[in-house]
C-alpha positions in Angstrom: 133.2 158.4 77.6 130.8 155.9 76.0 130.7 153.6 73.0 127.7 152.1 71.2 127.9 148.3 70.8 124.9 146.9 68.9 122.6 149.6 70.3 123.9 149.1 73.9 125.7 152.1 75.3 128.8 151.1 77.2 130.0 153.6 79.8 133.8 153.6 79.9 134.1 156.1 82.8 134.5 152.9 84.8 137.3 150.9 83.2 136.3 147.7 81.4 138.1 144.4 80.8 138.4 142.8 77.5 139.2 139.1 77.6 141.5 137.6 74.9 140.5 134.5 73.0 143.3 133.5 70.6 142.3 130.8 68.2 145.6 130.7 66.5 148.1 127.9 66.9 151.1 130.2 67.4 150.1 133.1 69.7 152.9 133.9 72.2 151.0 132.8 75.3 147.9 130.8 74.6 148.5 129.5 71.1 146.7 126.2 70.5 144.9 126.2 73.9 141.5 126.7 72.4 141.1 124.4 69.4 137.8 122.7 70.0 134.3 123.9 70.7 134.2 122.7 74.3 137.4 124.5 75.3 136.4 127.7 73.5 133.0 127.8 75.2 134.4 127.0 78.6 136.9 129.8 78.4 134.3 132.3 77.1 132.0 131.4 79.9 134.7 131.7 82.4 135.7 135.2 81.2 132.1 136.4 81.1 131.3 135.0 84.5 134.4 136.8 85.9 133.5 140.2 84.6 134.7 140.6 81.0 132.7 143.3 79.2 134.2 142.3 75.8 135.7 139.2 74.3 138.4 139.8 71.7 138.7 137.0 69.2 141.7 136.7 66.9 142.7 134.2 64.2 145.9 135.9 63.0 148.8 136.0 65.5 150.4 139.4 65.7 153.3 138.4 67.8 156.7 139.4 66.4 157.7 137.3 63.4 154.4 135.5 63.3 153.6 133.4 60.3 151.6 135.0 57.6 148.0 133.7 57.3 146.0 134.0 54.2 142.7 135.9 54.2 140.8 132.7 53.3 142.3 130.8 56.2 141.7 133.6 58.7 138.0 133.7 57.7 137.8 129.9 58.0 139.3 130.1 61.4 137.3 132.9 62.9 133.8 133.0 61.4 132.7 129.6 62.9 134.0 130.7 66.3 132.0 134.0 66.2 128.9 132.0 65.3 129.6 129.4 68.0 130.1 132.0 70.8 127.0 134.0 69.8 124.8 130.9 69.5 125.7 130.0 73.0 126.2 133.4 74.6 124.1 135.7 72.4 124.6 138.8 74.6 128.4 138.7 74.3 130.1 141.8 72.9 132.6 140.3 70.6 135.6 142.3 69.4 137.3 141.0 66.2 141.1 141.3 66.1 141.8 141.7 62.4 143.4 144.2 60.1 141.5 142.9 57.1 138.2 144.7 56.0 136.7 141.5 54.6 137.1 139.7 57.9 135.7 142.7 59.8 132.6 142.9 57.6 131.9 139.2 57.7 132.2 139.0 61.5 130.1 142.0 62.1 127.4 140.6 59.8 127.6 137.4 62.0 126.9 139.5 65.1 130.2 140.8 66.4 130.3 144.3 67.9 133.8 145.9 67.6 136.7 145.9 65.3 140.2 145.8 66.8 142.8 146.7 64.1 146.5 146.5 65.0 147.3 148.6 61.9 144.7 151.4 62.3 143.8 150.9 58.7 147.3 151.0 57.3 147.4 147.3 56.2 144.1 147.4 54.3 143.1 150.5 52.4 139.4 149.5 52.6 139.3 149.1 56.4 138.3 152.6 57.4 135.6 152.8 54.7 134.3 149.4 55.8 134.1 150.4 59.5 132.4 153.6 58.5 129.9 151.6 56.5 129.1 149.1 59.3 129.2 151.7 62.0 130.8 149.8 64.9 133.4 150.9 67.5 136.9 150.8 66.1 140.0 150.2 68.1 143.1 151.6 66.3 146.5 150.5 67.5 149.9 152.1 66.9 152.3 149.9 65.0 154.9 150.3 62.3 155.2 147.8 59.5 153.8 144.3 59.9 154.1 141.7 62.6 156.8 140.1 60.5 159.1 143.2 60.4 157.9 145.6 63.1 160.7 144.9 65.6 163.2 146.4 63.1 161.2 149.7 63.0 161.9 151.1 66.5 163.7 154.3 65.7 161.7 157.4 66.9 162.5 161.0 67.2 160.3 161.3 70.2 158.4 158.1 71.0 155.2 159.6 72.7 155.1 162.6 70.4 155.4 160.4 67.3 152.6 158.1 68.5 150.3 161.0 69.3 150.9 162.5 65.8 150.1 159.0 64.4 146.8 158.9 66.2 145.9 162.5 65.3 146.3 161.6 61.6 144.4 158.3 61.9 141.6 159.7 64.0 141.1 162.5 61.5 140.9 160.0 58.6 138.3 158.0 60.5 136.3 161.1 61.5 136.3 162.3 57.9 134.6 159.1 56.9 132.0 159.2 59.6 133.4 156.8 62.1 132.0 157.8 65.5 133.4 155.5 68.2 137.2 155.3 68.2 139.4 153.7 70.9 143.1 154.1 70.8 145.7 151.5 71.7 149.4 152.7 72.0 150.5 149.2 71.0 152.8 147.9 73.7 155.3 145.5 72.1 154.6 146.6 68.6 157.6 148.3 66.9 158.9 149.2 70.3 161.9 148.0 72.3 161.6 146.9 75.9 162.8 150.3 77.1 160.4 152.1 74.8 157.5 150.0 76.3 158.4 151.3 79.8 158.8 154.8 78.5 155.4 154.6 77.0 153.8 153.3 80.2 155.5 156.0 82.3 154.0 158.7 80.1 150.7 157.0 79.4 148.6 159.9 81.0 149.7 162.1 78.1 147.3 160.3 75.8 144.4 161.8 77.7 144.9 164.9 75.5 143.5 162.9 72.6 140.2 162.6 74.4 139.5 159.1 73.2 139.1 155.9 75.3 142.5 154.3 75.9 143.0 150.5 75.6 146.1 149.0 77.2 147.3 145.5 76.3 150.4 144.5 78.3 149.1 141.1 79.4 151.9 138.6 79.8 154.1 140.4 77.2 157.8 140.2 76.9 158.3 143.6 78.6 157.2 141.8 81.7 158.8 138.4 81.5 162.1 139.6 80.0 162.4 142.2 82.8 161.7 139.6 85.4 163.8 136.9 83.7 160.9 134.5 83.6 158.3 133.3 81.0 154.9 134.4 79.7 153.4 131.6 81.7 154.8 133.0 85.0 154.0 136.7 84.2 150.6 137.1 85.8 151.8 139.0 88.8 153.8 141.3 86.7 150.8 141.8 84.4 148.7 142.8 87.4 151.2 145.4 88.5 151.4 147.0 85.1 147.6 146.8 84.7 147.3 148.7 87.9 149.7 151.4 86.8 147.8 151.7 83.4 144.5 152.2 85.3 146.0 154.9 87.4 147.2 156.6 84.3 143.9 156.6 82.5 143.3 153.3 80.8 139.6 152.8 79.9 140.0 149.1 78.8 142.4 146.4 79.8 142.9 143.7 77.2 144.0 140.6 79.1 144.3 136.9 79.2 143.4 136.8 82.9 140.0 138.4 83.3 139.4 137.7 87.0 142.6 139.3 88.1 142.1 142.4 85.9 138.6 142.9 87.1 140.0 142.9 90.7 142.5 145.6 89.7 139.6 147.7 88.4 137.6 147.2 91.6 140.5 148.1 93.9 141.5 151.2 91.9 137.9 152.4 91.8 137.7 152.0 95.6 140.9 154.0 96.0 139.7 156.8 93.7 136.3 157.0 95.5 138.2 157.7 98.8 140.8 160.1 97.3 
């Protein structure tokens, strides 16, 4: 499987790592850590040097019960950071974590390469048409509701079947508009209980039937630290375990806070598969 990022063909047959750069003050793990140019550039450089293929930048926290951020404020937060990163690291493949079409369009115009939408176009009626217009890879995630109410929307008839049906409908809508490169994200932690997250992980290989690259984002999430009775800060080892399982079950991209450790997972799994 491949995707086209700014004319560069990225082969996803070898799994890739997407480093997370949250520039929000209230993200669940790294909120407020990167609030000045020096700390942002240092972190981006660290992630790129340690093997990140993509950097995912977000200016609207999507953690449960996150504060609402206006469109204007989101743009004011993210656009200068996009320009800062690309001015200093012009070859960076930036992914923009937003569900708003106006933010997507402005950031792609500034040089970003991918749109990462937690709502798969359901929170902005213009998102799919915008992505079709700007022709960039589109990550569509499964979520119900909004970050403010999603944790009350966890009743499913059949969790995996319902998510596959969701993607089938959203992929069809994207394809009908001419969107070429679609990546799916089952949305760990979004409108799912702790037990549902583990059910999803246990059946992750089922998503191969969709025949789209699969992005997995479990990095330091509550399914790890609540199970281990610890904190997000202490959840790196648990993250590595679940990233390894995700790779074995077909993940094409790992979205992580800790790039070095995720890249090591990919290298070890690749070595194992070569010998099997």
